N, C-alpha and C positions, 0 to 999 in steps of 0.2 A: 569796222575795218572789214574789207572784202576778204572772203575765204582764201583766195589765191595769194593775196598780199600777206595774210597771217601765216599761211603755209611757208611762203618764201622767207619771211622773217624768222620763224621758228627754226627752219632748216639752217639758215645762216647762223643764228644764235647757237644752235646745237653743235654745229661744226666748230664754231669758235671756242665754245666751252670745252669741247673734246680736245681740240688742238692745244689749248692753253697749258694743260698739264704737261704735255710733251715739250713745248717750247721752254717753259719755266724749268722743268727737270733737266733738259739738255744744258741750259744756261747755268744751272746750279752745279752740274757736273764739271763745267769749265772752271767755275770759281773754286770748287773743292776737288780738283783733279786728283791730287795725291791720295786723299781719303777715299774717293770713289774707286780708284784703281786698287787700293789695298783691300777694300771691301769685296770687290769682284774676285780678286785673287784668293781671298779667304774662303770663298765657296767654290773654288776650282775653275773660275773663268779667267782666261789669260787677260792681263791688263792691257795688252796690245790691241784688244778689241774696243777699248774705250773711245778712241777718236771716231770709229764707225758708229758706235752707239750715240755719241753726241750729235754727229751729222744726221743720223736717222731721226732722232728726236726733234731736232730743230728744223731741218729741211722738210721732213715728213709732216711735222706739226704745221709749218707755214703752208705747205701744199694743201693740207686739209682745210685750214682756215680760209685760204683763197679759193678753194675749189679747183685747184690745178692738178691734173693727173690724179684725181681723187681716188679712183678705183685702184690704181697702182699703190699710192701712198697708204690707202686703207688696208690693202692686202699685206704690205710690208709691216705696218704698225700693228695689225692684228697678230701676225706671226710673232713679232718681237714681244708683244704684251703677253701672249700665251707662254712663250719661252721664259720670260722674266718671272711669271707666276710660278712656273714649275721649278725654276732654278732657285729663286730667292724667297719664295713664300709658301713652300710646301711642307713646312713643319706645323702640322695641324694640332700638335699638342700645345702650341701657343696661340691663344685666342686672337692676338693681333695679327699674326701671320695668316690665320684663316680668313680674317676680315680683308687683309690685303690681297689674298688669293682671289676672293670673290669679287673685289673691286676690279682686279685685272680681268676677270672673266666678263664682267659687265662692260668694261671698256672695249674688250675684244668683240663683244656682241654688238656694240655700237658701230665699230668699224665694219663688221659684216653687214649691218644694215646699210651703211654708206656704199659698200661694195655692191650690194644688191640694187639699191634705189638711186645711187648717184648723188651728186652734190646739191641738186636743186637748181632753180633758174638763176639765183643770185650767186653766180660762181663764174670762174674763168672757163671751165670746160665747155659749157653750152655755147658760149660766145666763140670759142675756137672752132666748134663744129659749123656754126653759121658762117664765119669768115672763110673757112675751108671750102664750104660749098660754093661760095661766090667766086673763088679764084680758079 
């Protein structure tokens, strides 16, 4: 396989894998709406934010997967992921919370890489630039 093709394939696969956790999590929050809302409120986050969280996870995840408005979506999801780590996973006396905190840090780091390097060629964003230049 040619190096460019491999790079494009791994970038697309990486974006898809990164996006999947948010799409699945957002969908799960819809299915378990009341429980998620109660959990948010138990840590002091108003439950009225839940629809925005669900929208960000699903729409942002799809944007990352498709490579559409990638830098905007990556910025929003990186901030969301860091906030979630600090709010929900900062009890370092519990090993599982420490692991979840570090997982969120790694995910935010991946979003920062997308912010810096963009979505790659196999994405909507580069096609929009090309069609925009022609019009």
